[in-house]
Backbone and ligand atoms as CSV (ligand in chain L), in Angstrom:
chain,resi,resn,atom,element,x,y,z
A,1,MET,N,N,-90.184,-124.828,-110.429
A,1,MET,CA,C,-89.596,-125.287,-111.786
A,1,MET,C,C,-88.443,-125.999,-111.505
A,2,SER,N,N,-88.412,-127.145,-112.441
A,2,SER,CA,C,-87.054,-128.027,-112.594
A,2,SER,C,C,-86.398,-127.505,-113.815
A,3,LYS,N,N,-85.064,-127.798,-113.607
A,3,LYS,CA,C,-84.105,-127.606,-114.721
A,3,LYS,C,C,-83.659,-128.968,-115.424
A,4,LYS,N,N,-83.722,-129.202,-116.631
A,4,LYS,CA,C,-83.308,-130.415,-117.125
A,4,LYS,C,C,-81.835,-130.416,-117.336
A,5,ILE,N,N,-81.264,-131.577,-116.810
A,5,ILE,CA,C,-79.646,-131.569,-117.019
A,5,ILE,C,C,-79.510,-133.052,-117.679
A,6,GLU,N,N,-78.465,-133.150,-118.467
A,6,GLU,CA,C,-78.007,-134.357,-119.327
A,6,GLU,C,C,-77.110,-135.224,-118.568
A,7,SER,N,N,-76.243,-134.699,-117.519
A,7,SER,CA,C,-75.322,-135.527,-116.913
A,7,SER,C,C,-75.005,-135.076,-115.562
A,8,LEU,N,N,-74.737,-136.057,-114.702
A,8,LEU,CA,C,-74.387,-135.744,-113.173
A,8,LEU,C,C,-72.958,-135.054,-113.234
A,9,ALA,N,N,-72.214,-135.099,-114.264
A,9,ALA,CA,C,-70.797,-134.696,-114.046
A,9,ALA,C,C,-70.593,-133.307,-113.711
A,10,ILE,N,N,-71.593,-132.345,-113.932
A,10,ILE,CA,C,-71.563,-131.061,-113.683
A,10,ILE,C,C,-71.991,-130.749,-112.256
A,11,LEU,N,N,-72.260,-131.828,-111.450
A,11,LEU,CA,C,-72.791,-131.598,-110.116
A,11,LEU,C,C,-71.859,-132.258,-109.104
A,12,PRO,N,N,-71.933,-131.884,-107.793
A,12,PRO,CA,C,-70.978,-132.472,-106.873
A,12,PRO,C,C,-71.060,-134.147,-106.817
A,13,ARG,N,N,-70.011,-134.687,-106.452
A,13,ARG,CA,C,-69.632,-136.192,-106.534
A,13,ARG,C,C,-70.652,-136.866,-105.815
A,14,VAL,N,N,-71.241,-136.335,-104.795
A,14,VAL,CA,C,-72.279,-137.014,-103.889
A,14,VAL,C,C,-73.352,-137.549,-104.720
A,15,TRP,N,N,-73.749,-136.807,-105.737
A,15,TRP,CA,C,-74.958,-137.374,-106.458
A,15,TRP,C,C,-74.764,-138.607,-107.333
A,16,ASP,N,N,-73.449,-138.808,-107.716
A,16,ASP,CA,C,-73.152,-140.064,-108.305
A,16,ASP,C,C,-73.257,-141.165,-107.354
A,17,ILE,N,N,-72.904,-140.891,-106.156
A,17,ILE,CA,C,-73.017,-142.014,-105.069
A,17,ILE,C,C,-74.444,-142.155,-104.752
A,18,LEU,N,N,-75.361,-141.110,-104.758
A,18,LEU,CA,C,-76.832,-141.409,-104.539
A,18,LEU,C,C,-77.296,-142.109,-105.750
A,19,SER,N,N,-76.905,-141.840,-106.998
A,19,SER,CA,C,-77.464,-142.464,-108.163
A,19,SER,C,C,-77.042,-143.909,-108.030
A,20,GLU,N,N,-75.820,-144.255,-107.806
A,20,GLU,CA,C,-75.489,-145.734,-107.526
A,20,GLU,C,C,-76.377,-146.511,-106.601
A,21,LYS,N,N,-76.529,-145.908,-105.393
A,21,LYS,CA,C,-77.419,-146.403,-104.365
A,21,LYS,C,C,-78.830,-146.618,-104.890
A,22,ALA,N,N,-79.386,-145.658,-105.439
A,22,ALA,CA,C,-80.879,-145.668,-105.846
A,22,ALA,C,C,-80.906,-146.652,-106.968
A,23,THR,N,N,-79.946,-146.835,-107.769
A,23,THR,CA,C,-79.983,-147.805,-109.053
A,23,THR,C,C,-79.875,-149.284,-108.356
A,24,LYS,N,N,-79.107,-149.313,-107.295
A,24,LYS,CA,C,-78.999,-150.721,-106.716
A,24,LYS,C,C,-80.126,-151.103,-105.827
A,25,VAL,N,N,-80.683,-150.117,-105.292
A,25,VAL,CA,C,-81.958,-150.560,-104.449
A,25,VAL,C,C,-83.264,-150.685,-105.238
A,26,CYS,N,N,-83.232,-150.286,-106.558
A,26,CYS,CA,C,-84.202,-150.698,-107.512
A,26,CYS,C,C,-84.412,-152.201,-107.494
A,27,GLU,N,N,-83.362,-152.874,-107.324
A,27,GLU,CA,C,-83.524,-154.376,-107.376
A,27,GLU,C,C,-84.246,-154.901,-106.244
A,28,ASN,N,N,-84.502,-154.017,-105.332
A,28,ASN,CA,C,-85.349,-154.410,-103.928
A,28,ASN,C,C,-86.911,-153.996,-104.030
A,29,ALA,N,N,-87.178,-153.377,-105.279
A,29,ALA,CA,C,-88.516,-152.983,-105.549
A,29,ALA,C,C,-89.220,-154.363,-105.611
A,30,TYR,N,N,-90.547,-154.178,-105.032
A,30,TYR,CA,C,-91.366,-155.357,-105.315
A,30,TYR,C,C,-92.602,-154.761,-106.194
A,31,ALA,N,N,-92.486,-155.052,-107.509
A,31,ALA,CA,C,-93.335,-154.335,-108.296
A,31,ALA,C,C,-93.927,-155.308,-109.579
A,32,PRO,N,N,-94.449,-156.485,-108.888
A,32,PRO,CA,C,-94.997,-157.573,-109.864
A,32,PRO,C,C,-95.999,-157.018,-110.812
A,33,TYR,N,N,-96.687,-155.961,-110.282
A,33,TYR,CA,C,-98.027,-155.674,-111.061
A,33,TYR,C,C,-97.648,-154.638,-112.060
A,34,SER,N,N,-96.930,-153.573,-111.829
A,34,SER,CA,C,-96.443,-152.594,-112.947
A,34,SER,C,C,-95.102,-152.841,-113.529
A,35,LYS,N,N,-94.371,-153.627,-112.834
A,35,LYS,CA,C,-93.082,-153.925,-113.303
A,35,LYS,C,C,-92.231,-152.663,-113.526
A,36,TYR,N,N,-92.600,-151.587,-112.655
A,36,TYR,CA,C,-91.865,-150.459,-112.685
A,36,TYR,C,C,-91.275,-150.279,-111.449
A,37,LYS,N,N,-89.872,-150.591,-111.421
A,37,LYS,CA,C,-89.027,-150.479,-110.340
A,37,LYS,C,C,-88.415,-149.158,-110.024
A,38,VAL,N,N,-88.704,-148.650,-108.905
A,38,VAL,CA,C,-88.265,-147.354,-108.603
A,38,VAL,C,C,-87.279,-147.317,-107.588
A,39,GLY,N,N,-86.227,-146.637,-107.475
A,39,GLY,CA,C,-85.252,-146.541,-106.397
A,39,GLY,C,C,-85.025,-145.194,-105.936
A,40,CYS,N,N,-84.812,-144.943,-104.646
A,40,CYS,CA,C,-84.712,-143.597,-104.085
A,40,CYS,C,C,-83.429,-143.725,-103.099
A,41,ALA,N,N,-82.624,-142.751,-103.134
A,41,ALA,CA,C,-81.345,-142.712,-102.178
A,41,ALA,C,C,-81.473,-141.238,-101.780
A,42,LEU,N,N,-81.590,-141.055,-100.276
A,42,LEU,CA,C,-81.437,-139.655,-99.829
A,42,LEU,C,C,-80.282,-139.559,-99.006
A,43,GLU,N,N,-79.779,-138.268,-98.945
A,43,GLU,CA,C,-78.553,-137.882,-97.938
A,43,GLU,C,C,-79.151,-137.183,-96.716
A,44,LEU,N,N,-78.605,-137.430,-95.715
A,44,LEU,CA,C,-78.911,-136.703,-94.343
A,44,LEU,C,C,-77.811,-135.579,-94.118
A,45,GLU,N,N,-78.094,-134.749,-93.344
A,45,GLU,CA,C,-76.898,-133.681,-93.018
A,45,GLU,C,C,-75.644,-134.146,-92.469
A,46,ASP,N,N,-75.601,-135.395,-91.977
A,46,ASP,CA,C,-74.345,-135.948,-91.310
A,46,ASP,C,C,-73.765,-137.053,-92.396
A,47,GLY,N,N,-74.317,-136.924,-93.704
A,47,GLY,CA,C,-73.732,-137.805,-94.629
A,47,GLY,C,C,-74.242,-139.154,-94.866
A,48,THR,N,N,-75.075,-139.408,-93.797
A,48,THR,CA,C,-75.910,-140.828,-93.850
A,48,THR,C,C,-76.865,-140.959,-95.087
A,49,ILE,N,N,-76.640,-141.980,-95.684
A,49,ILE,CA,C,-77.628,-142.366,-96.941
A,49,ILE,C,C,-78.584,-143.270,-96.587
A,50,VAL,N,N,-79.815,-142.869,-96.776
A,50,VAL,CA,C,-81.170,-143.990,-96.584
A,50,VAL,C,C,-81.674,-144.242,-98.002
A,51,THR,N,N,-82.115,-145.487,-98.280
A,51,THR,CA,C,-82.744,-145.831,-99.420
A,51,THR,C,C,-83.998,-146.315,-99.230
A,52,GLY,N,N,-84.799,-146.382,-100.288
A,52,GLY,CA,C,-86.042,-147.180,-100.479
A,52,GLY,C,C,-86.620,-147.433,-101.791
A,53,ALA,N,N,-87.250,-148.505,-102.026
A,53,ALA,CA,C,-87.752,-149.054,-103.301
A,53,ALA,C,C,-89.335,-149.145,-103.158
A,54,ASN,N,N,-89.886,-149.007,-104.351
A,54,ASN,CA,C,-91.337,-149.311,-104.250
A,54,ASN,C,C,-91.828,-150.614,-103.881
A,55,GLN,N,N,-92.937,-150.640,-103.155
A,55,GLN,CA,C,-93.530,-151.908,-102.535
A,55,GLN,C,C,-94.986,-152.122,-103.038
A,56,GLU,N,N,-95.290,-152.809,-103.940
A,56,GLU,CA,C,-96.598,-152.943,-104.334
A,56,GLU,C,C,-97.373,-154.100,-103.643
A,57,ASN,N,N,-98.716,-154.006,-103.800
A,57,ASN,CA,C,-99.747,-154.915,-103.019
A,57,ASN,C,C,-100.796,-155.370,-103.988
A,58,ALA,N,N,-101.320,-156.680,-103.844
A,58,ALA,CA,C,-102.271,-157.122,-104.642
A,58,ALA,C,C,-103.606,-156.243,-104.487
A,59,SER,N,N,-103.675,-155.542,-103.354
A,59,SER,CA,C,-104.691,-154.587,-103.238
A,59,SER,C,C,-103.975,-153.190,-103.745
A,60,TYR,N,N,-104.077,-153.049,-104.988
A,60,TYR,CA,C,-103.247,-152.010,-105.579
A,60,TYR,C,C,-102.975,-150.758,-104.824
A,61,PRO,N,N,-104.068,-150.074,-104.287
A,61,PRO,CA,C,-103.954,-148.776,-103.710
A,61,PRO,C,C,-103.065,-148.766,-102.414
A,62,LEU,N,N,-102.810,-149.931,-102.062
A,62,LEU,CA,C,-101.984,-149.891,-100.795
A,62,LEU,C,C,-100.392,-149.877,-101.207
A,63,SER,N,N,-100.147,-149.884,-102.430
A,63,SER,CA,C,-98.629,-149.820,-102.766
A,63,SER,C,C,-98.006,-148.556,-102.286
A,64,MET,N,N,-96.776,-148.690,-102.194
A,64,MET,CA,C,-96.011,-147.469,-101.639
A,64,MET,C,C,-94.860,-147.133,-102.636
A,65,CYS,N,N,-94.766,-145.804,-103.024
A,65,CYS,CA,C,-93.599,-145.404,-103.732
A,65,CYS,C,C,-92.356,-145.335,-102.905
A,66,ALA,N,N,-91.393,-145.496,-103.859
A,66,ALA,CA,C,-89.897,-145.537,-103.310
A,66,ALA,C,C,-89.509,-144.261,-102.482
A,67,GLU,N,N,-90.012,-143.096,-102.906
A,67,GLU,CA,C,-89.604,-141.852,-102.192
A,67,GLU,C,C,-90.208,-141.868,-100.782
A,68,ARG,N,N,-91.468,-142.422,-100.744
A,68,ARG,CA,C,-92.151,-142.355,-99.322
A,68,ARG,C,C,-91.565,-143.376,-98.491
A,69,VAL,N,N,-91.180,-144.530,-99.104
A,69,VAL,CA,C,-90.405,-145.505,-98.269
A,69,VAL,C,C,-89.094,-144.953,-97.684
A,70,ALA,N,N,-88.301,-144.241,-98.490
A,70,ALA,CA,C,-87.045,-143.668,-98.026
A,70,ALA,C,C,-87.373,-142.528,-97.092
A,71,VAL,N,N,-88.136,-141.687,-97.371
A,71,VAL,CA,C,-88.434,-140.568,-96.453
A,71,VAL,C,C,-88.860,-140.789,-95.157
A,72,PHE,N,N,-89.847,-141.847,-95.212
A,72,PHE,CA,C,-90.358,-142.140,-93.848
A,72,PHE,C,C,-89.440,-143.118,-92.989
A,73,SER,N,N,-88.690,-143.835,-93.749
A,73,SER,CA,C,-87.593,-144.659,-93.150
A,73,SER,C,C,-86.682,-143.627,-92.452
A,74,ALA,N,N,-86.239,-142.732,-93.188
A,74,ALA,CA,C,-85.177,-141.728,-92.832
A,74,ALA,C,C,-85.685,-141.135,-91.407
A,75,LYS,N,N,-86.917,-140.507,-91.671
A,75,LYS,CA,C,-87.460,-139.838,-90.495
A,75,LYS,C,C,-87.908,-140.558,-89.215
A,76,SER,N,N,-87.978,-142.028,-89.411
A,76,SER,CA,C,-88.199,-142.897,-88.320
A,76,SER,C,C,-86.937,-143.240,-87.676
A,77,GLN,N,N,-85.873,-143.285,-88.390
A,77,GLN,CA,C,-84.559,-143.563,-87.781
A,77,GLN,C,C,-83.780,-142.443,-87.319
A,78,TYR,N,N,-84.019,-141.435,-88.020
A,78,TYR,CA,C,-83.202,-140.100,-87.759
A,78,TYR,C,C,-83.983,-138.817,-87.691
A,79,PRO,N,N,-85.064,-138.803,-86.875
A,79,PRO,CA,C,-85.984,-137.767,-86.787
A,79,PRO,C,C,-85.364,-136.308,-86.721
A,80,HIS,N,N,-84.182,-136.272,-86.173
A,80,HIS,CA,C,-83.649,-134.859,-85.934
A,80,HIS,C,C,-82.667,-134.425,-86.976
A,81,LEU,N,N,-82.433,-135.339,-87.990
A,81,LEU,CA,C,-81.418,-134.767,-88.966
A,81,LEU,C,C,-82.123,-134.426,-90.149
A,82,SER,N,N,-81.596,-133.231,-90.822
A,82,SER,CA,C,-82.174,-132.799,-92.046
A,82,SER,C,C,-81.863,-133.693,-93.131
A,83,ILE,N,N,-82.821,-133.632,-94.120
A,83,ILE,CA,C,-82.428,-134.291,-95.611
A,83,ILE,C,C,-81.844,-133.164,-96.306
A,84,THR,N,N,-80.771,-133.465,-96.902
A,84,THR,CA,C,-80.191,-132.574,-97.749
A,84,THR,C,C,-80.397,-132.861,-99.193
A,85,LYS,N,N,-80.383,-134.040,-99.656
A,85,LYS,CA,C,-80.625,-134.355,-101.216
A,85,LYS,C,C,-81.405,-135.672,-101.224
A,86,ILE,N,N,-82.294,-135.689,-102.353
A,86,ILE,CA,C,-82.971,-137.043,-102.750
A,86,ILE,C,C,-82.755,-137.223,-104.198
A,87,PHE,N,N,-82.406,-138.439,-104.470
A,87,PHE,CA,C,-82.301,-138.941,-105.827
A,87,PHE,C,C,-83.187,-139.936,-106.278
A,88,ILE,N,N,-83.791,-139.967,-107.204
A,88,ILE,CA,C,-84.907,-140.992,-107.657
A,88,ILE,C,C,-84.604,-141.498,-109.009
A,89,THR,N,N,-84.674,-142.797,-109.215
A,89,THR,CA,C,-84.357,-143.360,-110.497
A,89,THR,C,C,-85.413,-144.593,-110.729
A,90,VAL,N,N,-85.285,-145.095,-112.026
A,90,VAL,CA,C,-86.202,-146.266,-112.427
A,90,VAL,C,C,-85.494,-147.226,-113.388
A,91,ASN,N,N,-86.020,-148.442,-113.534
A,91,ASN,CA,C,-85.370,-149.424,-114.122
A,91,ASN,C,C,-85.764,-149.500,-115.648
A,92,ARG,N,N,-86.230,-148.408,-116.017
A,92,ARG,CA,C,-86.605,-148.145,-117.563
A,92,ARG,C,C,-85.611,-147.279,-118.184
A,93,HIS,N,N,-84.616,-147.814,-118.989
A,93,HIS,CA,C,-83.643,-147.105,-119.538
A,93,HIS,C,C,-83.727,-147.074,-121.087
A,94,SER,N,N,-84.171,-145.773,-121.582
A,94,SER,CA,C,-84.280,-145.625,-122.937
A,94,SER,C,C,-84.204,-144.137,-123.212
A,95,PRO,N,N,-83.473,-143.666,-124.228
A,95,PRO,CA,C,-83.450,-142.311,-124.499
A,95,PRO,C,C,-84.844,-141.598,-124.803
A,96,ASP,N,N,-85.850,-142.555,-125.275
A,96,ASP,CA,C,-87.174,-142.098,-125.555
A,96,ASP,C,C,-88.003,-141.651,-124.353
A,97,VAL,N,N,-87.686,-142.310,-123.191
A,97,VAL,CA,C,-88.554,-142.038,-122.099
A,97,VAL,C,C,-88.032,-140.777,-121.503
A,98,SER,N,N,-89.098,-139.932,-120.992
A,98,SER,CA,C,-88.650,-138.713,-120.255
A,98,SER,C,C,-88.185,-139.244,-118.807
A,99,PRO,N,N,-87.283,-138.455,-118.144
A,99,PRO,CA,C,-86.876,-138.681,-116.775
A,99,PRO,C,C,-88.054,-138.911,-115.842
A,100,ILE,N,N,-87.969,-139.840,-114.943
A,100,ILE,CA,C,-89.111,-140.085,-113.927
A,100,ILE,C,C,-89.143,-138.706,-113.125
A,101,ALA,N,N,-90.423,-138.462,-112.679
A,101,ALA,CA,C,-90.644,-137.388,-111.750
A,101,ALA,C,C,-91.615,-137.811,-110.708
A,102,PRO,N,N,-91.295,-137.398,-109.478
A,102,PRO,CA,C,-92.073,-137.890,-108.279
A,102,PRO,C,C,-93.589,-137.643,-108.441
A,103,CYS,N,N,-94.337,-138.618,-108.040
A,103,CYS,CA,C,-95.793,-138.434,-108.074
A,103,CYS,C,C,-96.231,-137.241,-107.116
A,104,GLY,N,N,-97.484,-136.851,-107.251
A,104,GLY,CA,C,-98.044,-135.954,-106.444
A,104,GLY,C,C,-97.899,-136.064,-104.767
A,105,ALA,N,N,-98.249,-137.334,-104.412
A,105,ALA,CA,C,-98.431,-137.737,-103.125
A,105,ALA,C,C,-96.843,-137.646,-102.380
A,106,CYS,N,N,-95.944,-138.048,-103.181
A,106,CYS,CA,C,-94.510,-138.120,-102.703
A,106,CYS,C,C,-94.015,-136.558,-102.685
A,107,ARG,N,N,-94.492,-135.840,-103.645
A,107,ARG,CA,C,-94.153,-134.241,-103.551
A,107,ARG,C,C,-94.675,-133.745,-102.159
A,108,GLN,N,N,-95.939,-134.117,-101.882
A,108,GLN,CA,C,-96.513,-133.609,-100.682
A,108,GLN,C,C,-95.562,-134.051,-99.372
A,109,VAL,N,N,-95.188,-135.164,-99.473
A,109,VAL,CA,C,-94.596,-135.850,-98.410
A,109,VAL,C,C,-93.091,-135.154,-98.265
A,110,ILE,N,N,-92.488,-134.949,-99.360
A,110,ILE,CA,C,-91.152,-134.442,-99.330
A,110,ILE,C,C,-91.278,-132.955,-98.804
A,111,TYR,N,N,-92.342,-132.200,-99.315
A,111,TYR,CA,C,-92.501,-130.929,-98.760
A,111,TYR,C,C,-92.795,-130.915,-97.272
A,112,GLU,N,N,-93.485,-131.753,-96.602
A,112,GLU,CA,C,-93.556,-131.897,-95.252
A,112,GLU,C,C,-92.294,-132.026,-94.624
A,113,ALA,N,N,-91.518,-133.046,-95.260
A,113,ALA,CA,C,-90.256,-133.227,-94.555
A,113,ALA,C,C,-89.281,-132.099,-94.528
A,114,GLN,N,N,-89.450,-131.171,-95.615
A,114,GLN,CA,C,-88.605,-129.962,-95.705
A,114,GLN,C,C,-89.068,-129.026,-94.610
A,115,SER,N,N,-90.452,-129.063,-94.451
A,115,SER,CA,C,-90.961,-128.058,-93.492
A,115,SER,C,C,-90.649,-128.311,-91.938
A,116,ARG,N,N,-90.034,-129.571,-91.817
A,116,ARG,CA,C,-89.514,-129.870,-90.354
A,116,ARG,C,C,-88.189,-129.296,-90.264
A,117,GLN,N,N,-87.517,-128.795,-91.232
A,117,GLN,CA,C,-86.108,-128.352,-91.140
A,117,GLN,C,C,-85.780,-126.968,-91.584
A,118,ASP,N,N,-84.695,-126.466,-91.514
A,118,ASP,CA,C,-84.504,-125.065,-91.707
A,118,ASP,C,C,-83.942,-124.848,-93.248
A,119,THR,N,N,-83.547,-125.939,-93.911
A,119,THR,CA,C,-82.756,-125.895,-95.146
A,119,THR,C,C,-83.569,-126.640,-96.146
A,120,PRO,N,N,-83.431,-126.227,-97.542
A,120,PRO,CA,C,-84.317,-126.904,-98.495
A,120,PRO,C,C,-83.641,-128.278,-98.943
A,121,ILE,N,N,-84.381,-129.039,-99.545
A,121,ILE,CA,C,-83.896,-130.437,-99.957
A,121,ILE,C,C,-83.834,-130.307,-101.313
A,122,GLU,N,N,-82.721,-130.628,-101.887
A,122,GLU,CA,C,-82.519,-130.579,-103.373
A,122,GLU,C,C,-82.856,-132.054,-103.919
A,123,ILE,N,N,-83.442,-131.923,-105.137
A,123,ILE,CA,C,-84.171,-133.232,-105.565
A,123,ILE,C,C,-83.563,-133.370,-107.087
A,124,LEU,N,N,-83.224,-134.645,-107.295
A,124,LEU,CA,C,-82.783,-134.962,-108.720
A,124,LEU,C,C,-83.351,-136.250,-109.226
A,125,SER,N,N,-84.030,-136.267,-110.291
A,125,SER,CA,C,-84.768,-137.584,-110.543
A,125,SER,C,C,-84.410,-137.844,-112.100
A,126,GLY,N,N,-84.101,-139.131,-112.296
A,126,GLY,CA,C,-83.860,-139.542,-113.790
A,126,GLY,C,C,-82.839,-140.721,-113.845
A,127,SER,N,N,-82.188,-140.657,-115.149
A,127,SER,CA,C,-81.311,-141.710,-115.413
A,127,SER,C,C,-80.224,-141.244,-116.398
A,128,THR,N,N,-79.090,-142.037,-116.694
A,128,THR,CA,C,-78.110,-141.560,-117.588
A,128,THR,C,C,-78.715,-141.479,-118.921
A,129,SER,N,N,-79.680,-142.498,-119.246
A,129,SER,CA,C,-80.253,-142.478,-120.646
A,129,SER,C,C,-81.181,-141.290,-120.922
A,130,ALA,N,N,-82.118,-141.153,-119.739
A,130,ALA,CA,C,-83.261,-140.152,-120.122
A,130,ALA,C,C,-82.932,-138.736,-119.663
A,131,GLY,N,N,-81.651,-138.514,-118.927
A,131,GLY,CA,C,-81.396,-137.209,-118.500
A,131,GLY,C,C,-82.134,-137.108,-117.133
A,132,TYR,N,N,-81.977,-135.918,-116.495
A,132,TYR,CA,C,-82.415,-135.672,-115.077
A,132,TYR,C,C,-83.253,-134.367,-114.912
A,133,HIS,N,N,-84.382,-134.460,-113.961
A,133,HIS,CA,C,-84.893,-133.165,-113.601
A,133,HIS,C,C,-84.208,-132.774,-112.238
A,134,HIS,N,N,-83.933,-131.577,-112.240
A,134,HIS,CA,C,-83.195,-131.003,-110.988
A,134,HIS,C,C,-84.063,-129.997,-110.368
A,135,PHE,N,N,-84.447,-130.238,-109.149
A,135,PHE,CA,C,-85.330,-129.295,-108.253
A,135,PHE,C,C,-84.388,-128.745,-107.177
A,136,HIS,N,N,-84.451,-127.305,-106.912
A,136,HIS,CA,C,-83.533,-126.922,-105.885
A,136,HIS,C,C,-84.218,-126.925,-104.440
A,137,SER,N,N,-85.578,-127.242,-104.413
A,137,SER,CA,C,-86.227,-127.241,-103.074
A,137,SER,C,C,-87.575,-127.987,-103.370
A,138,ALA,N,N,-88.120,-128.281,-102.212
A,138,ALA,CA,C,-89.363,-128.967,-102.193
A,138,ALA,C,C,-90.487,-127.975,-102.876
A,139,GLU,N,N,-90.465,-126.595,-102.840
A,139,GLU,CA,C,-91.395,-125.820,-103.433
A,139,GLU,C,C,-91.170,-125.903,-104.956
A,140,ALA,N,N,-89.821,-126.136,-105.399
A,140,ALA,CA,C,-89.894,-126.230,-106.830
A,140,ALA,C,C,-90.598,-127.375,-107.409
A,141,LEU,N,N,-90.664,-128.311,-106.477
A,141,LEU,CA,C,-91.220,-129.673,-106.887
A,141,LEU,C,C,-92.773,-129.396,-106.675
A,142,LEU,N,N,-93.166,-128.652,-105.720
A,142,LEU,CA,C,-94.548,-128.490,-105.258
A,142,LEU,C,C,-94.982,-127.090,-105.278
A,143,PRO,N,N,-95.274,-126.469,-106.238
A,143,PRO,CA,C,-95.613,-124.963,-106.139
A,143,PRO,C,C,-96.925,-124.827,-105.352
A,144,HIS,N,N,-96.997,-123.675,-104.606
A,144,HIS,CA,C,-98.199,-123.332,-103.822
A,144,HIS,C,C,-98.590,-124.416,-102.993
A,145,PRO,N,N,-97.631,-124.877,-102.128
A,145,PRO,CA,C,-97.988,-126.105,-101.315
A,145,PRO,C,C,-98.970,-125.926,-100.186
A,146,PHE,N,N,-99.793,-126.868,-100.000
A,146,PHE,CA,C,-100.481,-127.017,-98.535
A,146,PHE,C,C,-99.534,-127.692,-97.715
A,147,GLY,N,N,-99.596,-127.162,-96.487
A,147,GLY,CA,C,-98.537,-127.675,-95.477
A,147,GLY,C,C,-98.949,-127.167,-93.972
A,148,PRO,N,N,-98.078,-127.491,-93.037
A,148,PRO,CA,C,-98.340,-127.165,-91.588
A,148,PRO,C,C,-98.739,-125.736,-91.410
A,149,GLN,N,N,-98.108,-124.779,-92.225
A,149,GLN,CA,C,-98.406,-123.446,-92.140
A,149,GLN,C,C,-99.831,-123.047,-92.337
A,150,ASP,N,N,-100.575,-123.908,-93.065
A,150,ASP,CA,C,-102.045,-123.449,-93.240
A,150,ASP,C,C,-102.879,-123.892,-92.161
A,151,LEU,N,N,-102.452,-125.034,-91.509
A,151,LEU,CA,C,-103.131,-125.454,-90.210
A,151,LEU,C,C,-102.977,-124.503,-89.221
A,152,LYS,N,N,-101.856,-123.787,-88.984
A,152,LYS,CA,C,-101.510,-122.820,-87.934
A,152,LYS,C,C,-102.527,-121.681,-87.990
A,153,LYS,N,N,-102.760,-121.220,-89.521
A,153,LYS,CA,C,-103.543,-120.093,-89.760
A,153,LYS,C,C,-105.110,-120.324,-89.429
A,154,ALA,N,N,-105.548,-121.595,-89.613
A,154,ALA,CA,C,-106.869,-121.678,-89.668
A,154,ALA,C,C,-107.565,-121.371,-88.221
A,155,LYS,N,N,-108.636,-120.570,-88.501
A,155,LYS,CA,C,-109.374,-120.031,-87.199
A,155,LYS,C,C,-110.817,-120.577,-87.359
A,156,HIS,N,N,-111.345,-120.955,-86.217
A,156,HIS,CA,C,-112.717,-121.432,-86.395
A,156,HIS,C,C,-113.789,-120.646,-85.707
L,1,LIG,N1,N,-93.736,-145.049,-108.220
L,1,LIG,C1,C,-92.717,-144.705,-107.416
L,1,LIG,O1,O,-92.252,-145.637,-106.686
L,1,LIG,N2,N,-92.398,-143.337,-107.352
L,1,LIG,C2,C,-92.695,-142.598,-108.271
L,1,LIG,O2,O,-92.279,-141.428,-108.339
L,1,LIG,C3,C,-93.706,-142.949,-109.257
L,1,LIG,C4,C,-94.306,-144.206,-109.280
L,1,LIG,C5,C,-94.226,-146.537,-108.240
L,1,LIG,C6,C,-95.389,-146.772,-107.746
L,1,LIG,C7,C,-95.979,-148.037,-108.492
L,1,LIG,O3,O,-95.373,-148.996,-107.539
L,1,LIG,C8,C,-95.162,-148.051,-109.653
L,1,LIG,O4,O,-94.152,-146.952,-109.385
L,1,LIG,C9,C,-95.989,-147.674,-110.863
L,1,LIG,O5,O,-96.750,-146.498,-110.660
């Protein structure tokens, strides 16, 4: 379950930095088809920040969400560092829109990243105008997940 929060002011300052980086990287989204530019900034256990923006394709299903760009980039460059925090935002700013929430595929990928480490990943998605969803772990984002543990149990 997520908690809705109105402002980052009640959270540690690092969330402001992640919000700034995610907002900035939205500019690098390639979204000529949807015009929906998403930015993601994540923090690793040593304080390194990795960002990603969605990348679309004329062959629509090949498009890739900002969260997966960022998580795969982080795990490619720093495979042994845990992800501590993920922030997601979008270039749509209106109090009428609800905060962005990661799609199902990204939830699955974030869950797998968390299963590779001992500590939970905290996730925040949204904007100053729409407010934020705050998830304290990947399980809060993806209840009853399918993951590596299921493959270990499988007997043929
Ligand atoms: N998108 C993301 O990058 N992240 C999300 O959490 C939701 C959707 C992208 C995919 C596509 O490029 C565009 O937003 C519209 O769906």
